[in-house]
C-alpha positions as CSV (number, residue, x, y, z in Angstrom):
1,M,-122.8,-42.2,17.7
2,D,-120.0,-43.5,15.1
3,R,-121.2,-42.1,11.6
4,N,-119.7,-44.4,9.4
5,A,-120.1,-47.5,11.3
6,H,-123.9,-46.6,11.5
7,V,-124.1,-46.4,7.6
8,A,-121.9,-49.0,7.1
9,A,-124.4,-51.3,9.1
10,A,-127.4,-49.8,6.6
11,I,-125.1,-50.8,3.5
12,N,-124.4,-54.3,5.4
13,R,-128.5,-54.7,5.6
14,A,-128.9,-53.9,2.0
15,I,-126.4,-56.4,0.8
16,F,-127.2,-59.3,3.0
17,E,-130.9,-58.7,3.5
18,R,-131.9,-56.7,0.1
19,G,-129.5,-58.5,-2.7
20,E,-127.0,-55.5,-3.2
21,L,-123.8,-56.8,-4.3
22,G,-121.1,-53.8,-3.8
23,V,-121.7,-50.3,-2.0
24,Q,-119.9,-47.1,-1.6
25,V,-121.2,-43.9,0.5
26,A,-119.7,-40.7,0.6
27,A,-121.1,-37.5,2.4
28,Y,-120.4,-33.8,3.2
29,L,-121.8,-31.3,5.6
30,D,-120.9,-28.0,6.0
31,G,-118.2,-28.9,3.4
32,K,-116.3,-31.4,5.3
33,L,-116.4,-35.3,4.4
34,V,-118.2,-36.6,7.6
35,I,-118.7,-39.8,6.2
36,D,-116.6,-42.5,3.9
37,T,-117.9,-46.1,4.2
38,F,-118.2,-49.2,1.8
39,A,-119.1,-52.7,2.0
40,G,-119.6,-55.6,-0.7
41,T,-118.0,-56.8,-3.6
42,A,-116.6,-55.1,-6.8
43,N,-116.9,-58.5,-9.4
44,P,-118.0,-62.1,-9.7
45,S,-114.3,-62.9,-8.3
46,G,-115.5,-61.7,-5.0
47,E,-113.0,-58.4,-4.4
48,A,-113.9,-56.3,-2.2
49,V,-115.2,-52.6,-2.6
50,V,-112.8,-50.1,-1.3
51,G,-113.1,-46.4,-1.3
52,D,-111.1,-46.1,-4.7
53,T,-113.3,-48.2,-6.6
54,L,-115.0,-46.8,-9.2
55,F,-118.6,-47.5,-10.1
56,N,-120.6,-46.4,-13.3
57,V,-122.8,-43.9,-12.4
58,F,-125.2,-43.1,-15.7
59,S,-127.1,-40.3,-15.3
60,V,-125.9,-38.9,-12.3
61,S,-123.3,-37.4,-14.8
62,K,-125.6,-35.2,-16.2
63,A,-124.9,-32.6,-13.1
64,L,-121.5,-32.2,-14.7
65,A,-122.7,-31.2,-17.9
66,S,-125.4,-29.0,-16.4
67,T,-122.9,-27.6,-13.9
68,A,-120.4,-26.7,-17.2
69,V,-123.0,-24.8,-18.5
70,H,-123.4,-22.9,-15.6
71,V,-119.3,-22.3,-15.4
72,Q,-119.1,-20.6,-18.7
73,A,-122.5,-18.9,-17.7
74,E,-120.8,-17.5,-14.8
75,R,-117.7,-16.4,-17.0
76,G,-120.5,-14.5,-19.3
77,L,-119.3,-16.8,-22.2
78,I,-123.0,-18.4,-22.0
79,D,-125.9,-16.4,-22.2
80,Y,-129.2,-18.8,-21.1
81,N,-131.7,-17.0,-23.3
82,A,-129.6,-16.5,-26.2
83,P,-130.1,-19.0,-28.8
84,I,-128.0,-22.1,-29.3
85,V,-127.2,-21.2,-32.8
86,D,-125.3,-18.0,-31.2
87,Y,-122.7,-20.6,-30.5
88,W,-123.4,-23.6,-32.4
89,P,-124.9,-22.4,-36.1
90,E,-125.1,-25.7,-37.5
91,F,-127.6,-26.9,-34.6
92,G,-130.0,-24.1,-36.1
93,V,-132.0,-26.6,-38.8
94,H,-135.2,-28.2,-39.0
95,G,-136.7,-25.6,-36.7
96,K,-134.4,-25.6,-33.5
97,H,-133.1,-22.2,-34.8
98,A,-135.1,-20.3,-31.4
99,A,-134.0,-23.2,-29.1
100,T,-131.9,-21.5,-26.5
101,G,-129.5,-22.3,-23.8
102,R,-132.1,-22.6,-21.3
103,D,-134.0,-25.0,-23.4
104,A,-130.8,-27.2,-23.7
105,L,-130.9,-27.1,-19.6
106,T,-134.7,-28.3,-19.5
107,H,-134.9,-30.7,-22.1
108,R,-136.8,-28.8,-24.4
109,T,-135.2,-28.5,-27.4
110,G,-137.2,-31.1,-29.6
111,I,-134.9,-33.7,-29.5
112,P,-134.9,-36.3,-27.2
113,Q,-134.5,-39.1,-29.7
114,M,-131.2,-40.6,-30.7
115,P,-130.0,-40.0,-34.3
116,E,-130.8,-43.1,-36.9
117,G,-127.8,-45.6,-36.7
118,T,-126.3,-44.9,-33.4
119,S,-124.4,-47.6,-32.1
120,P,-121.6,-47.8,-29.4
121,E,-119.0,-47.2,-31.5
122,M,-120.8,-44.0,-33.0
123,M,-121.4,-42.9,-29.5
124,C,-117.7,-42.7,-28.9
125,D,-116.8,-40.5,-31.8
126,W,-117.8,-37.0,-30.3
127,D,-117.8,-35.0,-33.4
128,A,-120.3,-37.8,-35.3
129,M,-122.5,-37.4,-32.9
130,C,-122.8,-33.9,-32.4
131,S,-123.3,-33.5,-36.0
132,A,-125.8,-35.9,-36.4
133,I,-127.6,-34.1,-33.5
134,A,-127.1,-30.8,-35.1
135,D,-129.3,-32.4,-38.2
136,L,-132.2,-34.1,-35.8
137,A,-135.5,-32.5,-36.8
138,P,-137.8,-32.2,-33.5
139,I,-140.0,-34.6,-32.7
140,F,-141.7,-32.1,-30.1
141,P,-142.0,-28.2,-29.9
142,V,-139.0,-26.8,-29.4
143,G,-139.0,-24.5,-25.9
144,G,-142.5,-26.2,-25.7
145,H,-143.4,-28.9,-22.9
146,P,-140.3,-30.6,-21.7
147,A,-139.3,-34.5,-23.3
148,Y,-136.7,-36.2,-21.1
149,H,-133.7,-36.0,-23.2
150,S,-132.2,-38.9,-22.0
151,V,-128.8,-39.4,-23.7
152,T,-128.8,-36.5,-26.1
153,Y,-128.8,-33.9,-23.4
154,G,-124.7,-34.8,-22.4
155,W,-123.8,-33.6,-26.1
156,I,-126.4,-30.8,-26.5
157,T,-124.9,-29.2,-23.2
158,G,-121.5,-30.4,-23.7
159,E,-120.8,-29.2,-27.3
160,L,-122.4,-25.8,-26.3
161,V,-119.8,-25.5,-23.4
162,R,-117.2,-26.8,-25.8
163,R,-118.0,-24.2,-28.8
164,T,-117.7,-21.5,-25.9
165,D,-113.9,-22.4,-24.7
166,P,-111.3,-20.1,-25.2
167,R,-109.0,-22.9,-25.0
168,N,-111.5,-25.1,-27.7
169,R,-110.9,-27.9,-25.6
170,S,-112.4,-31.6,-25.3
171,F,-115.6,-31.5,-23.3
172,A,-113.8,-34.2,-20.7
173,A,-110.4,-32.3,-20.7
174,F,-113.0,-29.2,-19.7
175,V,-114.6,-30.8,-16.8
176,Q,-111.6,-32.1,-15.4
177,D,-109.5,-28.4,-16.0
178,E,-112.1,-26.6,-15.0
179,I,-114.6,-28.3,-12.1
180,C,-112.5,-31.4,-11.1
181,A,-108.9,-30.2,-10.6
182,P,-110.1,-26.5,-9.1
183,L,-112.0,-28.8,-6.3
184,A,-109.1,-31.6,-5.9
185,I,-111.7,-34.1,-6.9
186,D,-109.6,-37.2,-8.4
187,D,-112.0,-39.8,-9.7
188,L,-114.7,-38.4,-11.5
189,W,-114.4,-39.3,-14.8
190,L,-116.7,-38.7,-18.6
191,G,-113.9,-41.4,-20.1
192,I,-111.6,-43.3,-18.0
193,P,-107.4,-43.2,-18.4
194,D,-106.2,-46.8,-18.8
195,S,-105.0,-47.0,-15.6
196,A,-108.3,-46.4,-13.9
197,E,-109.9,-49.9,-15.8
198,H,-108.9,-52.2,-13.2
199,R,-110.5,-50.4,-10.4
200,V,-114.2,-50.5,-12.1
201,A,-116.8,-52.8,-10.4
202,T,-118.9,-55.0,-12.8
203,L,-122.1,-54.0,-12.9
204,H,-124.9,-56.9,-12.6
205,N,-128.3,-55.4,-14.1
206,D,-131.1,-57.0,-12.2
207,N,-133.2,-56.0,-14.8
208,A,-132.0,-57.6,-17.6
209,H,-135.0,-59.9,-18.5
210,D,-137.4,-57.1,-17.9
211,P,-139.3,-56.7,-21.4
212,L,-138.3,-53.5,-23.1
213,P,-140.8,-50.8,-24.2
214,P,-142.2,-50.8,-27.2
215,L,-139.6,-50.3,-30.0
216,D,-141.6,-47.2,-31.3
217,S,-142.0,-45.8,-27.4
218,N,-140.6,-42.0,-27.2
219,F,-138.1,-44.1,-24.5
220,I,-136.6,-46.1,-26.9
221,R,-136.0,-43.9,-29.3
222,S,-134.2,-41.5,-26.8
223,V,-132.1,-45.0,-25.9
224,P,-132.3,-47.3,-29.0
225,A,-132.3,-50.9,-27.9
226,N,-128.8,-51.5,-29.1
227,V,-127.2,-48.5,-26.7
228,Q,-129.1,-49.2,-23.9
229,L,-127.8,-48.4,-20.2
230,V,-126.8,-51.7,-19.7
231,P,-123.3,-53.4,-19.0
232,P,-123.0,-55.3,-22.6
233,V,-122.9,-52.2,-24.2
234,F,-121.1,-49.7,-20.8
235,E,-118.8,-52.0,-19.9
236,R,-117.4,-51.9,-23.3
237,P,-113.5,-50.4,-22.6
238,D,-114.0,-47.9,-25.9
239,V,-117.6,-46.6,-24.3
240,R,-115.7,-46.7,-20.9
241,R,-112.8,-44.5,-22.3
242,A,-115.4,-42.2,-24.3
243,C,-116.9,-38.9,-23.2
244,I,-120.7,-39.8,-22.9
245,P,-121.6,-36.2,-20.9
246,A,-125.7,-38.0,-20.1
247,V,-124.7,-41.4,-19.0
248,G,-121.2,-42.3,-19.4
249,G,-119.9,-41.2,-15.8
250,I,-117.4,-43.4,-13.8
251,A,-116.4,-42.1,-10.5
252,N,-116.3,-43.2,-6.8
253,A,-118.7,-41.9,-3.6
254,R,-115.7,-39.6,-2.4
255,S,-115.5,-37.4,-5.8
256,M,-119.0,-37.6,-6.4
257,A,-120.0,-36.6,-3.0
258,R,-117.0,-33.4,-3.1
259,F,-118.9,-32.3,-6.6
260,W,-122.0,-32.0,-4.9
261,A,-120.5,-30.5,-2.0
262,Q,-119.4,-27.2,-4.0
263,L,-123.2,-27.3,-5.4
264,A,-124.6,-27.8,-1.2
265,Q,-122.1,-25.1,0.1
266,G,-123.4,-22.6,-2.6
267,G,-120.7,-22.9,-5.2
268,T,-117.7,-22.7,-3.2
269,L,-115.9,-25.3,-1.4
270,D,-112.3,-25.0,0.4
271,G,-111.8,-21.7,-0.5
272,V,-112.3,-22.3,-4.3
273,R,-115.3,-20.7,-5.6
274,L,-117.1,-22.8,-8.7
275,L,-120.3,-20.7,-8.8
276,S,-122.4,-17.9,-6.8
277,P,-124.5,-18.8,-4.5
278,D,-127.3,-16.7,-6.5
279,R,-126.7,-18.8,-9.6
280,I,-127.2,-22.2,-7.5
281,A,-130.5,-20.9,-6.1
282,N,-131.7,-20.2,-9.5
283,A,-130.4,-23.4,-11.4
284,G,-132.2,-25.2,-8.6
285,R,-136.0,-23.4,-8.7
286,L,-138.5,-25.7,-10.3
287,R,-138.9,-26.0,-13.7
288,Q,-141.9,-24.6,-15.1
289,G,-144.2,-26.9,-16.9
290,N,-143.2,-29.7,-14.3
291,N,-146.4,-31.1,-13.5
292,H,-146.8,-31.9,-17.3
293,P,-146.2,-35.9,-18.0
294,D,-142.8,-36.7,-19.6
295,P,-143.7,-38.1,-23.0
296,V,-140.4,-39.6,-22.9
297,Y,-140.1,-40.9,-19.1
298,F,-143.5,-42.8,-19.1
299,D,-145.7,-40.1,-19.1
300,M,-144.5,-39.3,-15.4
301,P,-144.3,-35.7,-14.3
302,M,-140.7,-35.2,-13.6
303,P,-139.2,-33.1,-10.8
304,L,-136.5,-31.0,-13.0
305,S,-135.6,-27.4,-12.0
306,E,-134.6,-24.8,-14.7
307,G,-130.4,-25.6,-14.4
308,G,-130.8,-29.0,-15.3
309,Y,-131.0,-31.0,-12.1
310,W,-133.6,-33.1,-10.4
311,K,-135.6,-32.1,-7.4
312,G,-135.9,-34.4,-4.4
313,A,-139.5,-35.7,-4.7
314,A,-141.1,-39.0,-3.4
315,L,-141.3,-40.8,-6.3
316,P,-139.1,-43.4,-8.6
317,P,-136.1,-42.9,-8.6
318,I,-135.3,-39.9,-6.2
319,A,-137.4,-40.6,-2.9
320,A,-133.6,-41.3,-1.2
321,V,-133.7,-37.7,-1.3
322,R,-136.6,-36.5,0.9
323,N,-136.1,-33.1,1.0
324,P,-138.1,-31.4,-2.3
325,D,-135.6,-28.6,-2.5
326,A,-132.7,-30.5,-2.7
327,I,-131.1,-30.8,-6.1
328,C,-130.1,-34.5,-7.4
329,C,-129.7,-36.7,-10.2
330,P,-130.4,-40.5,-10.2
331,G,-128.5,-42.7,-12.3
332,A,-129.7,-45.7,-14.3
333,G,-129.9,-48.5,-11.6
334,G,-129.9,-46.8,-8.7
335,S,-127.1,-44.5,-8.0
336,I,-127.7,-41.1,-6.9
337,A,-126.3,-37.9,-5.5
338,W,-127.6,-34.5,-4.2
339,A,-127.1,-31.4,-2.2
340,D,-129.2,-29.9,0.2
341,T,-127.8,-26.5,0.5
342,Q,-130.7,-25.5,3.3
343,N,-128.4,-28.3,5.5
344,K,-125.2,-27.8,3.6
345,L,-125.5,-31.5,2.8
346,A,-124.0,-33.6,-0.3
347,V,-124.3,-37.4,-0.4
348,A,-123.0,-39.8,-2.9
349,I,-124.3,-43.3,-3.2
350,C,-122.9,-45.8,-5.8
351,H,-123.5,-49.3,-6.5
352,N,-122.9,-51.9,-9.0
353,R,-125.8,-53.8,-8.9
354,M,-128.7,-52.2,-11.7
355,L,-132.0,-52.6,-9.7
356,N,-134.9,-50.0,-10.7
357,L,-138.4,-50.6,-8.7
358,R,-141.7,-49.5,-9.4
359,S,-141.6,-47.5,-6.1
360,S,-138.3,-46.3,-5.0
361,L,-139.1,-46.6,-1.6
362,D,-138.4,-50.4,-2.2
363,H,-135.2,-49.7,-3.2
364,P,-132.3,-51.0,-0.8
365,L,-130.3,-48.0,-1.2
366,V,-133.4,-45.5,0.2
367,L,-133.0,-47.3,3.5
368,V,-128.8,-46.4,3.1
369,A,-129.8,-42.9,2.5
370,D,-131.9,-42.6,5.7
371,A,-129.0,-44.2,7.5
372,V,-126.8,-41.0,6.4
373,R,-129.5,-38.7,7.8
374,E,-129.6,-40.8,11.1
375,A,-125.9,-40.5,11.6
376,L,-125.9,-36.5,10.8
377,D,-129.1,-35.6,13.0
378,L,-131.1,-34.5,9.9
379,T,-134.2,-37.0,10.0
């Protein structure tokens, strides 16, 4: 079987039969790139998607923030069980003094809400966001049941990393220097350089006319109406260039799959060790309290791990992963990536049509993910 051709055929079905626009897929097996294919259009002018086209991947970015925390823990610079205030003293106000690094990774610091007055401009100001988040009062018990930190997750974990970096780099620079460069990852960005602007695919939001949840809902508190994960906000030049770790990632499938490949390989890729197998195994354990309805994410139980990744499950938006033991991160609208350590498989799927469906089995990218497994004889 021609692996790329088999997956490309599924991509074309998703485009011509299910309304997708542009799609990229890359997969690593046993540490080797075995699928690298793409099709469709990158923008309304009809420019073709190529391998170097970049896509907004939204919450797939959270995996970078989680992994950066694990890198610092691997080096003895972060203790998961130590209070965040040991590294970031300003965080300890309004009853958050007991929140730990593990709480940050597992969405239990009690502050999923964005600071009052957050705007797109403010999101581009790292220090302003971290200062405002540190001053938040918890709306859920610290260390209690998880409450999904839709966007605050990235600044909490990212500032924890920045505060423990002996070189005092920005979080974006840390990710490039300590994760991307060692693994020879070229196009995985938390803030693109100017030179990459022309390669970013144009988003089309198929859910643009769906009604928002109630303005007093916990979801809207976590992602306020003026900073929703939508093209008018995330296609702004300043937002594209800002480090917004939870939702601001821009990447292509090749680079994203390579990042996940080191996780699938137990922390080592092409002789470069980022994390230990034990650390990845522990980070992939199902999170305590997983069956409790998440009060932010529409009261759905969320299959999150102890290390800040999702687990594969048959529910929106991650049914494409299939394997419940895999770790993954889905992004708003459907982009997704995962690492299956049992099969040493890493897959990344990027697209520019934002589509959220009630049943993720209906999502066109599920058939693309199934084609990847068929091509690799992993069904």
